[in-house]
DRENVOVO-319105 format. One record per residue (C-alpha): residue in three letters; x, y, z. Coordinates in steps of 0.1 Angstrom, whole numbers, padded with zeros to 4 digits, always signed. Layout:
ALAXYZ/...
END
This chain:
MET+0462-0571+0027/LYS+0493-0574-0001/THR+0468-0558-0025/LEU+0455-0530+0002/LEU+0496-0526+0009/LYS+0503-0520-0026/LEU+0472-0497-0033/ALA+0482-0473-0001/TRP+0516-0471-0013/ARG+0505-0460-0048/ASN+0482-0433-0034/ILE+0506-0414-0014/TRP+0526-0411-0044/ARG+0497-0399-0064/ASN+0506-0363-0051/ARG+0542-0364-0048/THR+0548-0328-0039/ARG+0525-0331-0010/SER+0537-0366+0002/LEU+0572-0354+0000/VAL+0568-0320+0020/VAL+0551-0345+0049/VAL+0582-0368+0047/VAL+0605-0337+0048/SER+0586-0323+0079/LEU+0586-0352+0098/ALA+0621-0360+0089/ILE+0631-0325+0104/GLY+0610-0330+0133/ILE+0624-0363+0141/TRP+0660-0349+0137/ALA+0655-0319+0158/THR+0640-0343+0186/VAL+0668-0366+0185/ILE+0697-0342+0186/ILE+0677-0322+0213/LEU+0673-0355+0234/ALA+0710-0365+0229/LEU+0724-0330+0241/SER+0699-0332+0270/ASP+0707-0369+0280/THR+0742-0361+0276/LEU+0742-0331+0300/HIS+0725-0349+0325/SER+0746-0381+0327/GLU+0777-0358+0327/SER+0762-0338+0356/LEU+0752-0369+0375/LYS+0786-0385+0367/ASP+0802-0350+0383/ALA+0784-0351+0412/ILE+0790-0388+0421/GLU+0827-0385+0410/TYR+0833-0353+0427/LYS+0810-0350+0457/TYR+0781-0375+0468/GLY+0797-0409+0458/HIS+0771-0436+0454/ILE+0762-0444+0493/GLN+0761-0421+0523/ILE+0757-0429+0560/GLN+0747-0402+0586/ASN+0733-0397+0616/PRO+0692-0393+0609/ASP+0693-0365+0635/PHE+0721-0348+0618/VAL+0702-0348+0587/LYS+0675-0327+0603/ASN+0695-0302+0622/GLU+0730-0306+0605/LYS+0750-0297+0639/LEU+0784-0306+0642/ALA+0780-0329+0675/LEU+0753-0351+0656/THR+0779-0379+0649/ILE+0776-0413+0636/PRO+0781-0437+0666/ASN+0812-0460+0660/GLY+0818-0442+0629/GLU+0856-0452+0631/ARG+0847-0491+0631/ILE+0820-0487+0602/LEU+0842-0469+0580/GLY+0869-0494+0585/GLU+0848-0524+0578/ILE+0834-0509+0546/SER+0867-0499+0534/ARG+0875-0536+0534/ASP+0845-0547+0513/LYS+0852-0560+0477/GLU+0822-0540+0461/VAL+0841-0507+0475/LYS+0863-0488+0454/ALA+0870-0460+0479/ALA+0852-0446+0511/THR+0860-0415+0535/ALA+0844-0398+0562/ARG+0835-0360+0569/THR+0828-0337+0594/GLU+0806-0307+0582/ALA+0791-0275+0598/TYR+0779-0243+0589/GLY+0802-0211+0595/ILE+0817-0179+0584/ILE+0851-0173+0569/ALA+0867-0137+0571/SER+0896-0120+0554/ALA+0910-0085+0557/GLY+0877-0065+0549/TYR+0855-0092+0537/SER+0835-0122+0550/SER+0811-0148+0535/ASN+0787-0178+0547/ILE+0803-0210+0541/ILE+0799-0247+0548/LEU+0831-0263+0562/ILE+0840-0298+0556/GLY+0868-0316+0572/VAL+0881-0346+0554/LEU+0906-0374+0554/PRO+0931-0362+0528/GLY+0942-0395+0516/ALA+0907-0411+0517/GLU+0890-0380+0502/GLU+0913-0380+0475/LYS+0906-0414+0464/THR+0867-0414+0468/THR+0859-0379+0456/LEU+0891-0368+0437/LEU+0891-0334+0457/LYS+0927-0332+0447/SER+0926-0335+0410/ARG+0902-0304+0411/LEU+0931-0281+0424/SER+0937-0252+0402/SER+0966-0237+0421/GLY+0985-0243+0454/ASP+0989-0276+0471/TYR+0964-0301+0490/LEU+0962-0303+0527/ALA+0997-0301+0534/GLN+1001-0318+0567/GLU+1032-0293+0574/VAL+1010-0266+0575/ARG+0990-0254+0607/ASN+0954-0256+0598/PRO+0956-0259+0560/ILE+0923-0253+0541/ILE+0912-0249+0504/LEU+0889-0228+0487/GLY+0868-0226+0455/GLU+0884-0200+0431/LYS+0852-0179+0432/LEU+0852-0175+0471/ALA+0889-0166+0470/GLN+0878-0141+0445/LYS+0850-0130+0464/LEU+0874-0127+0499/ASN+0903-0112+0478/VAL+0926-0139+0489/LYS+0947-0163+0472/THR+0970-0191+0482/GLY+0993-0188+0513/ASN+0971-0162+0528/LYS+0953-0166+0563/VAL+0916-0164+0569/VAL+0895-0167+0599/LEU+0872-0195+0602/GLY+0841-0195+0625/PHE+0819-0224+0634/GLU+0795-0238+0658/GLY+0814-0266+0684/LYS+0802-0294+0704/GLY+0783-0276+0729/GLY+0768-0247+0706/GLU+0796-0225+0715/LEU+0811-0203+0688/ILE+0848-0218+0677/SER+0872-0194+0658/SER+0905-0201+0645/THR+0931-0190+0617/PHE+0936-0214+0586/ARG+0959-0208+0559/ILE+0949-0215+0525/THR+0970-0241+0504/GLY+0949-0243+0475/LEU+0920-0232+0454/TYR+0897-0258+0435/LYS+0873-0255+0406/ALA+0838-0273+0411/PRO+0812-0285+0385/GLN+0788-0261+0404/THR+0792-0225+0409/ARG+0774-0224+0442/ASP+0799-0250+0456/GLU+0830-0228+0447/GLU+0815-0203+0465/MET+0804-0223+0496/LEU+0822-0254+0504/VAL+0856-0251+0522/TYR+0877-0283+0529/ALA+0899-0286+0560/ASP+0919-0314+0574/LEU+0893-0335+0593/ALA+0915-0339+0625/ASP+0922-0300+0628/VAL+0882-0296+0625/THR+0873-0323+0650/ARG+0900-0312+0675/LEU+0888-0276+0674/ALA+0852-0290+0679/GLY+0862-0311+0707/ILE+0850-0346+0687/GLU+0882-0359+0678/GLY+0878-0391+0657/GLN+0838-0386+0651/TYR+0822-0381+0616/ASN+0791-0365+0605/LYS+0791-0385+0572/ILE+0804-0416+0554/VAL+0808-0415+0518/ILE+0812-0447+0497/LYS+0821-0452+0458/LEU+0816-0486+0444/ASN+0834-0505+0417/ASP+0802-0512+0399/PRO+0772-0487+0400/ASP+0751-0516+0388/GLN+0755-0531+0421/LEU+0743-0502+0444/ALA+0709-0519+0454/PRO+0720-0552+0465/TYR+0751-0535+0484/LEU+0730-0509+0498/ALA+0706-0534+0513/SER+0737-0554+0527/LEU+0745-0523+0544/LYS+0714-0517+0560/ALA+0712-0553+0574/ARG+0748-0551+0587/PHE+0746-0513+0602/SER+0710-0498+0603/GLY+0701-0484+0637/PRO+0680-0457+0654/ASN+0715-0435+0650/VAL+0726-0445+0615/LEU+0708-0438+0584/ILE+0722-0452+0552/ARG+0711-0440+0518/ASP+0719-0442+0480/TRP+0731-0407+0465/ARG+0693-0403+0450/GLU+0680-0404+0488/ALA+0706-0381+0503/ASN+0706-0354+0473/ALA+0672-0343+0468/ASP+0684-0314+0446/LEU+0702-0339+0423/GLU+0671-0361+0422/LEU+0650-0331+0414/LEU+0670-0320+0386/SER+0674-0354+0373/ASN+0634-0360+0372/TRP+0631-0321+0357/ILE+0654-0333+0327/ASP+0637-0364+0323/GLN+0602-0343+0321/MET+0618-0318+0298/ASP+0628-0346+0273/PHE+0591-0361+0275/ILE+0575-0329+0271/VAL+0597-0318+0242/THR+0592-0350+0224/ILE+0552-0350+0230/ILE+0551-0314+0215/VAL+0570-0324+0183/LEU+0547-0354+0181/ILE+0518-0333+0186/ALA+0529-0308+0160/LEU+0538-0336+0134/ALA+0505-0351+0139/PHE+0484-0319+0128/GLY+0504-0321+0098/ILE+0495-0357+0088/LEU+0461-0353+0097/ASN+0459-0321+0077/THR+0474-0340+0046/MET+0452-0369+0048/LEU+0420-0351+0052/MET+0429-0332+0020/SER+0438-0366+0005/ILE+0403-0381+0012/LEU+0383-0347+0001/GLU+0403-0350-0035/ARG+0394-0390-0037/TYR+0357-0386-0024/LYS+0347-0400-0054/GLU+0369-0426-0058/LEU+0364-0437-0025/GLY+0326-0438-0029/ILE+0334-0462-0066/LEU+0355-0484-0044/MET+0330-0490-0019/ALA+0302-0495-0045/ILE+0319-0524-0065/GLY+0326-0541-0032/MET+0353-0528-0009/ASN+0340-0530+0026/ARG+0343-0503+0052/LEU+0371-0521+0074/ARG+0391-0522+0042/VAL+0388-0487+0034/PHE+0397-0477+0070/THR+0427-0499+0067/MET+0440-0484+0035/ILE+0438-0450+0050/VAL+0458-0460+0080/MET+0482-0477+0058/GLU+0487-0446+0040/THR+0495-0428+0069/THR+0517-0450+0084/TYR+0535-0450+0050/LEU+0542-0414+0053/SER+0551-0415+0091/ILE+0572-0447+0087/LEU+0593-0427+0056/GLY+0597-0396+0075/GLY+0607-0412+0105/ALA+0631-0432+0091/VAL+0648-0406+0072/GLY+0646-0382+0103/MET+0662-0410+0127/ALA+0689-0416+0100/ILE+0698-0379+0096/GLY+0698-0377+0135/PHE+0721-0408+0140/ILE+0745-0395+0115/THR+0745-0361+0133/VAL+0748-0372+0168/SER+0775-0396+0155/ILE+0794-0367+0141/LEU+0787-0341+0172/ASN+0801-0371+0192/TYR+0835-0371+0176/SER+0837-0332+0169/GLY+0818-0322+0202/VAL+0794-0293+0207/ASN+0808-0258+0223/LEU+0787-0246+0250/SER+0810-0218+0261/LEU+0787-0193+0256/PHE+0761-0207+0280/SER+0790-0221+0305/ASP+0778-0195+0333/ALA+0740-0207+0331/LEU+0750-0242+0326/SER+0775-0245+0357/GLY+0747-0233+0380/TRP+0731-0266+0371/GLY+0761-0288+0376/PHE+0774-0290+0342/SER+0811-0285+0342/SER+0825-0289+0304/ASP+0821-0261+0278/VAL+0822-0288+0252/VAL+0798-0318+0249/TYR+0798-0350+0230/PRO+0761-0358+0224/LEU+0753-0396+0226/LEU+0716-0410+0226/GLU+0712-0450+0238/THR+0697-0471+0212/LYS+0665-0476+0235/VAL+0659-0439+0233/TYR+0659-0444+0192/VAL+0635-0473+0197/MET+0613-0453+0218/ILE+0613-0424+0193/THR+0602-0446+0163/VAL+0577-0464+0182/LEU+0560-0431+0193/VAL+0563-0418+0157/ILE+0541-0450+0145/LEU+0516-0447+0172/THR+0512-0408+0165/ALA+0506-0420+0128/ILE+0482-0447+0138/VAL+0460-0422+0162/THR+0462-0396+0137/SER+0448-0417+0109/ILE+0417-0429+0129/TYR+0399-0393+0122/PRO+0405-0393+0086/ALA+0397-0430+0083/ILE+0364-0423+0099/LYS+0355-0394+0077/ALA+0360-0419+0047/LEU+0339-0443+0064/MET+0308-0418+0067/LEU+0306-0411+0029/LYS+0275-0427+0013/PRO+0287-0444-0021/ASN+0257-0429-0041/GLU+0264-0395-0031/ALA+0301-0398-0036/ILE+0296-0410-0069/SER+0270-0383-0082/LYS+0295-0354-0066/GLN+0306-0333-0091/ASN+0346-0327-0093/
END
């Protein structure tokens, strides 16, 4: 085996130019894959973090009928008691309650469909950091009658600003239309453009009073101290509170759009990696076939003097693996260095900020980072690709007949 290793190593450098072209091609392909995956995974993790931190929390509790119909009157039985008990759990960082309804908002000459979210101001700030997202004005000020917070884009659409009054209309407990005047106390910016255009926040006490469901909630949102404890804590909640009118779900189950985005990004990462590996495989295949054709007579002589077909097969596989490991190692090293530099300096994506905000990516500057397991995965895939690619050229070498190969004219 040691002799075969040395022989394979010498063989790949008999044509230095061709081998270097293959190594450089592999390195560029792997480097590009590492950069793409680093950017993609970072954007993905940032979007999930923003969604959990600013909107969904880790766990949501709802009335299952509200999930189906989203009517204001479909509240959580004993919601106040459940929220109080959960808030005292050591696993919980913060918890809040909401009452949500579809409605319409109108200003002088303008109107828009919205989702009205009644929140507990103090608890909401601790759970989803709503107050920290304000770009102008004040939070839900208690001294103001019917305070409300709008997204900046919605405010632009309605041509209003902080201090102005707007009219909100939404369906009440019995299905009747409720209409009331609210005063804008603040404007906020959201990671997603759609949220900034649709979500309107008011004091839960005002919303439930107008709707005739004081002290009742449509949704309880929970944020944990340790996200790794999500599964066991979710199981404990279900054991304590689950019932026919109480549905307890984690953020993936409760938000299909976020789970869809997460799966889509994972699939795109996989597709990009496979495309790069296929392209590299064809390059390796072409190089090895050319190498075998050039050494047709030499391989025939080796077989004639006693090298068995298994050793010839192994030698070809080793040559291909050497090239792949060299190219992969160089590409991985350069990719790691590039990602480290970009993680320090950041990548400015402000040119694509409008498109990215539609998918929930809030920052114009991204600091790419790739987990160690991804580097390991790419390395393993490159080696496997090399081994699989080498099989066909090795079989072609085994098919030659020593006497014909020796007599073949160069």
